[in-house]
N, C-alpha and C positions, 0 to 999 in steps of 0.2 A: 422254194425250188426255182431254179433258173429255167424259164420256158423258152426264151428267145434272145437273140443278139442280132442287132441290125447295125452294120458298119458302112459308113459312106466316106470316101475320100480320106482314108487314113493310111499313111505309109504307102504300101503297094497294093492296097485294096481300094477299088473304086466303088463297088457296091456289093454287099454280101449280107445275106440273111440266113441265120441258123436257127433251127427249132429243136431244142433239146427235149429229152424225155426223162422220166424217172429211171432209176437204175444206173447201170454202168454205161457211160457214154465214152467212146474211144475215138481219139483223133490220131491218125498216123500220117506219114508222108516222108519224103526224102528230107535229109538235112538241108536247111535253108529254104524250104518250101514256104515257110511263113507261119508255122505253128506258134512261134513265140509272139508273132504279131497279134494273133487272136487274144492271147493273154494280155498283151499290152493294151489292146482296145478295151477288153473287159476291165482291166485295172483303171483305165482312164475314166470310164463311165462311173466306176465306183469311188472315184476321188483319190486313188492311190497316186503316189508320186513316182513318176517313171521318166520316160524319155521326154526331152524338151521339144523336139521337132517331130510332130506326129502327122501334120497335114500333108496329104499327097501332093507331090510336085505338080504345079499347074492349077491346083484347086485353091479357092479362096478360103475355104474352111472345111474342117473334118467334123463328122458327127457320129456319135455312137448312142444307140438306144438299147437298153436291156429291160426285160420285163420278167417279173417273178410272181409266182403264186404264193400267197401268204395263208398259212393255216390260222385257225381261230386264236391259237395261243402263241403265235410266232412272236419272238422278242422284237422284231422290227416294228411292230405295232406301237410299242411303248415309245420308241424313238420318234415315230411319225407324230404321235400325240403330243409329245413334248415340243416338237417343232411347229405345232399348230397346223399340221397337214391332215386333210381328211383321210381317214383310214378306210381302205377298201380291201377286198380279197385279192385284187391284182395291184401290183406295185410296178410303176413304169418310171425308169430313170433315163434321162436324156441329157447329154452333155456335148457342147460344141467347143471346138478349138479353132479360133480364127488364125489366119496367116500371121497376124502381128503378135500372136502369143496369148491373146485374151481368151479366157475360158469362162463359159456360162453353163449353168446346170439347172435342170428342172426335175422335180419329183412330182409325179401326177399333175403335170402342168403348173406346178407352183415353183417359182424361182427360189433356189436354195444356195447355200454356201458349200464350199468344199468340205467344211467340217461336218455338215449334216450328212453329206454323201459318205464320208469315212465312218461316221457313227452307224449308218445303215449297213455299210459293207461288213462291219464287224459281226453283224447278226445274219448276214446273207451268204457270205462266201469265205471259205478257208482255203488259201493257196499254199501248197507245199511244193516248193521249187526244187530243181535239180541241184541247187547249191545250198539247200537248207542244212546239209551236214556240216557246213562251216560253223553254224551256230551250235550244232550238236557237239562239235569238237572243242568249242570254246567254253571252258568251265564257268566263265562269267555269266553265261546264259542259262546254266543248269538250275540255279536257284529260281530264276523267273519261270522256267518250265515246270518245276516242282510246285511252285505257288499257283500256277495256272491249273495244274492237275487237281490240286486240293481246293481250288476256288477260295483262295485266302485274301481276296481283294479287300474285304472289310477289315480283317485283322491287320493287313499291311497299312491301311489308312490310319488305324489306331496307333500303330508303332510310329509311323511317319509323323503324325500329329505330336506325339510325345517327344520324338526326336527334335522337332522344330522348337518345341517349348524348352527342352533341355538346352539346345544350342543357343537359343535366345538368352536364357538365364546365364549360361556360361559366358556369353559375350558381354552381358551387362556386368557380371562380376569382374571379368578381366578389365573392362573399361574403367570400373570404379577403382580397382587396384592400381591401374596405371595413373589415374588422376591423383590418387592419394600418395603414390610414390613420388610423383612430380611435385605435389604440394609439400611433402616432407623434405624433399631435397632443397626447397627454397623457403623452408619455414622461417629461418632467422631473418632472411631478407623481408619476407612478407610481414612479420610482426614489427620489425623496425620501421618499414615503410608506412604501415598503417598508423603506428604510433606517431610518426613524424607528421603525417598528413592530418591526423585527428588533432594534434596539438596546434597546427596552423589553422585548420578549419577554413580553407579558402572557399569563397562563394563565387558562383558564376557572375561575371560582369564586374567583379571587384577589382581586378587588375586594371581595367580601363578607367574606373572611377578614381583609383589611387593615382594613376598616371596624370589624370586631369588635375586632381587636387595638388599634386606635387608641382606641376608646372605653374599653377596659379600662385602657390606659395613662393616659388622662386621669383616670380615676376612682381610680387606684391609691393616690395620696397620701391621699385621703380615707378609703379603707377599710383601708389598710395598718395604721394604728394599732390599730383595733379587732380586726383579725385577729391582730396581735401580742399584744394583751391576751388574746385567746382562747387563743393558743398557750401563754402563760404560765400561764393558769388550768388548762390541760389537763396541764401538765408536772409535774415532781417537786415543785415548790413549790405545786402546786395539786391538782387532782383525782387525778393519778397517785400523788402521794405519799400522800394521805389514804386512797385505796382500797388502796394497798399496805400501809399501817399496819393498816387494818382486817383485811386478809387475814391478816397475821402474828398479830395478836391472837386472831383466831378459830381459827387453826390450832393455837395454843398450848393452847387449852382444848377443842379438838374431841373429844379422846379421852374426856374426862370428861363430855361432853354426851350420851353414849349415842346418837350418830348424828343428833341433832337439828340439827347445824350443817352436815351434808353438803350439803344442798340450797343453803343460803345461800352456802357456799364455792364451789360449782359456778357459781352465778349471778354471784358476784364475779369468777370467772375469765373468764366470758363477757364481763362488763363491761370487764375489763382489755383483752381482745382488741379490743373495739369502740373503747375509748378510744385504744388504740395506732393503729388504723386512722384515727381522727379526727385524731390528732396528725400522722400522715404526710400526710393530705390538706391540713391547714392549712399544714404546712411547704411542700408543693408549691406552694400558692397564694402563699405569701410569696415563694418563689423566682421564680414567674412575674411577680410584681409588682415584682421587683427589676430595674430597668433604668436606663440612663443617659438623660439628657434628649436626647442625640443619637439614641438609638434611636427615640424618638417622632418626632423630626424626619425620620428616614429613612423611617419608615412613612408619615407624612403626605405626604412628598414623592412617594413612589411611588404612593400612593393618588390624589393629585391629578393626577399624570401620566397614570395610566390613565383617570381620568374625563375629563381634558382631551382625550385622543386620541379617546375615544368620542364626545364632543360634536363634535369637529372633523370626524369622518367620519360622524356621524349613525348610529351603531350602538350597540348595547348593549355594556357593558364585557366581558361574557363572549363576545361575538362578534368581538372584535378579532383573535383569532388566525385565525379562519376568514376574516375580511376581508383579512388579510395574505396568506393563501393565494390568495384571489381576485385580488388585485393582482398577485401573482407569476405567476399563469396568464396575465393580460393582458400582462404583460411578456414571457412566454415566446412569445406570439404574435408579438411584435415581434422577439425574439431569434432565433426559429426561422423567421421570415417568409420570408427569402430562400430558404431551402431548400424550404419548403412551396410558395412561389410557383413555383419552378422545376419542381417535380414536377407541380403543377396545370397550368402552361403546357404542359408536355410532354404531359400527358393531353389537353388541348384540341387541341394540334397533331395528335396521333395520331387523335383522334376526327374532326377535320376532314378529315384525309387519307382516312380510311375513308369518310366521308360523300361527299366529292368523287368518290371512285372509284365508289361505288354510284350517285350521281346522274349521273355521266358515262355509266356503263353504261346507265342508264335512258334518258338522252337519246339514245344511239345507237339503242336499240330503238324509241324513239318516232319518231325520224327515219325508220327503216325502215318502221315501221307507218304513218306518215303517207303515204308513197309508196304503200303497199299499199291504204290506205283511199281515196286519190284514184283509183287504178286501179279499185277495186271500185265506187266511186261513179259513175265514167264508164260502167261496164257497166250499172249500175242505172238511170241517168238516160236512157239511149238508148231503152229501151222505154216510158218515160214521156213520150216526145215532147220530151225536153230533150237530144237528142244533141249540140246545139251549145253547151250550157252547160258551163262548166268549174268544177269544185269543187276547191279547193286547201286543204290543211291547212298552215298556216304556224306554224313554231316560232320562238320568240324567247327571249331570255334574261330570266329573271325572278329576283326576289329568292329566295335559297335558302330552302327551307321543308321541311315534312314530306313534300311530294309532289314534291320535286326542284327543279330549277333552270330549268324550262321553262314558258313561257307558250304556250298553244295557241289558235289562232283559225281558224275556218272562214271562208273567203272564197269568193265566187262571181263569175263573169262570165257573164251570161246570153246575151250576144250576142258573136259573133266580133269581135275587135278592141277590145271595150269593156274598160275597166280593171276589174280585180277589186276587190271591196270587201266590207264586212260584209254578211251576209245581210239584216239588217233595213233596209239602205239600198239594196240592189240588187234583191232578189227581191220579186215581187208576192205577194198572198195565195195564189193558186193555185200559184205556183212554190214558195212555202214548203211547202205541203202535199206536193208531190212530192219536194222535197229531204228533207223529214222522212221520208217513206215510204222513200225510197232509203236514207237513213242508218239507219233502224231495221232494214231488211232486212240491211244490212251488219253491224250490231252484233249481230244475233241469228242469223246464218247458221251459227255453230258451236254453237248451243244445241239439242241434240237433245231431242225429246220435249216441247218447249214448245208450249202452245196460245197462239197469238198473237191478241190481240183489238185491233181497230182501231175506235176510237170517232170516227166522222165525220172520218176522216183525209182524205176526198176533198172536204172543203168548199172552196169557192172555185174549183172546176173543173167543167167541163161538156163536152158534146159528145164529140169525138174524144179529148180529154184525159182526161175521166172514163172513157171506154172503155179507154184505155191503163192508167189506174190500176187499174180492175177486172181487166183481164187480168193485170196484175202480181200482184195479190192472188190470183187464181185459180192462177197458176203457183206462187206461194208455198205455196198450200194443197195442192199435189200431193204425196202421200206424207206429209202431216201434217194439221194442223187450224188453220183460221183462222176467227175470228168477226168479222163486220163489222157495225157499226151505221152505216147510211148513209141519206142522203136522195137519193142519185143513182140514177136508174133504170138508167143504163149499168152501174154497179157491181152493183146488185141483180140485173140480168138474167144476170150471169155466175155467180151463186151456184149451188152444187149443192143446197143446202137453204135453204128460205126460210120465215121466220116474220114475222107482222105483229103489232106491239104495238098494242093497242087500249085506250082508256079509256072505261069505261061509267059514266055518272052517273045517279043517281036523286035524288029530293028530299032524301034523308038522307045519302047517302054517294057516294064516288067509288071505283071499282075499276079496276085495271089488269089486263089479261089478255094472253096471247100465243096466237096461233092459228097452227098449222102449215098452210101453204098447199099445196094440190094444184096441178096444172098449170093448171086454169081459174082458180082464185083467184089464182094467181101472175100470170097475165096481167092480171087486173083490178087488182091492186095496182100493178104497174108502169105500167099505163095511168093509174091515179090519180096516180102520181108524175110522169107526163109532162104530164097535162092539168089536174090539180086535182080539185075535188070532183065535177065533171060528167065522167063517163067516157063517151067517145064511141067509136063503132066504129073511127074513124080512130086513136084513141089505142090501142085494143086491137090494131089491126093493127101499129101502131108497136111496141107491146110485144112482140108475137109476133116481129117482125123482130129486135128486140134480143136476145131469148132464143135465136133460131136463129143469130144472127151468130157 
C-alpha cells in the first residue's frame, strides 16, 4: 500500500508531501491545477517513462520519494530479494532527476537501476488512465488483456519458445535449399572446374619455382660456355695442377728452409680445399644447366597452364589449391544435399508439431478464460448500471505467430436484442468508461497488494451512473487502496479520504499544492464540483446529501 509521496522541485511543485490511507483516496481540483503532475511524479519514482523535462524551473534537481507498506506475502519481496536488497516491511523508493537529465534511484538507500524500479512498480501500482480506452478499442491489445486475465504467462513462454525453435528450423531449411539451388545451377561448372584443377594439381609456390627454372634454362646456353671454361681453368690443366706443382716443389725443400715454408704450405693446403669446393659447385651448376630442349617445353607448358587457370578463375596462382577445395565444398553441398534436406525437413516437422501442440493447448486455455472473463464482466457491469449489456470475448483463427494461433476481439451489445459489435462502434463515451472500469477490475482481481490508481476513469458519466461508478470504486477499495483523480462529485462523495489540488499563481511563478480536506472543506469542494465557482447553500446541501448517501 502507498503510504506517502514526497515531491521536491518537480514541474510546478516546489515541496509537497502527501500521506495516503487505506481505502478510497480521492483527488479533485480544477482542470489544470496539477493533478496529472502528481501522477507524473509517482510514475517518475516508479521508473515509468514519461515527460523528459521534470525539474522545476530554477532548481538544480528534482526529487521524488514514495514509501509503501509491504504485507508478509507481498510480491515485491521477491523482486527485492532477487535484486539483493534487504527486505523490510517498509519499502522506500527515491529518485532524483538532475537538470542535465541524469536520473539516479535508490531502494531502501540501495542504488538501483530503472529496470529494478519498473519491476517493483509492476507489483506495487496499477494505473488506469483516462486514455486507457484507446487500448480497449484496439483489438490488437485484446489478446494480451485476455492472457493477463487468465495468467497465461507460462503458457505464452512455452509457445514463444517453440515458435523460436520452429522459426530457426525453417530459416535453416530455407538457407539450405537456397545453397543447394545455387549449387545445382552451377553444377556443370563446378564439376568441370574441379576436374580441371585436380588434373593440374598446382601447389603453393610452384609458379614461382617454375618461373625461376624457366629463366635459368633460357639463360643456360649463354652462360654454360663460360662456366665450362671456368671449370677447365680450375681443373688439373689449370689452377689445380699449378697449385699442386707448387705444393710438391715446396715440400721437397721445406726441410732445408728451417720452417720458413710451413706457413706457406699450410695456406696452399687451405687453398686446395677451397679450390676443390669451387670445382664441385661449378660442376653442380653445369649439371643443372644440362637439359633437353623438351624439358624447357615441359616447364613452360606447366607454368603457362597454372597462370592460365589463375586468370580464368581470378585468383592468384598460389591460391589455386585452396580455390579447388572451396569448389569441392560447394559440390559437397549438392552431393550431400538430399540427406541434409531430409534431416532439416524432419527438424521443421518436429518443431511444427511441438508448436502446434503448445498453441492448441494455449487456445484451449484462452477459450476457457474467455468464458470466465465474460462471466466476470457480467458481474461487474451490473452494479455499473449496465446489467442489460452483454460483453463477449470472441476467438478466431489467426496466422501462427509467437503468441499462438488466436485472434481475440471484445464485442458488446448494449441493448437486449441488438447485434453485438466492436466496442468503438457500439458503446458511447460513458459506456466505454464503464466497460473499461469493469475490465480493469477483472484483470487485477488476482493482484494482491496493488495500489490501484484511476485517472478520470469516470469521464463521460454523471448522475446515477457516476454514483454507481463511485460505489464500485469504493467496494474495490475495501480491504485495499484505490486512488481516484476525478471531476465527478458523485465519485468524490464516496471517498474515504479527500484531497484538493490547487494551483497558486503570482507575478513570477506558478505553484501547485495539495490540501487535505476536513469534513467542512470537503462539503465545500463537492459543492463547487456541483455548482461551479459560486458555491451556494443549495449546493452545500446537495453535497452533504451525496456524502451521506
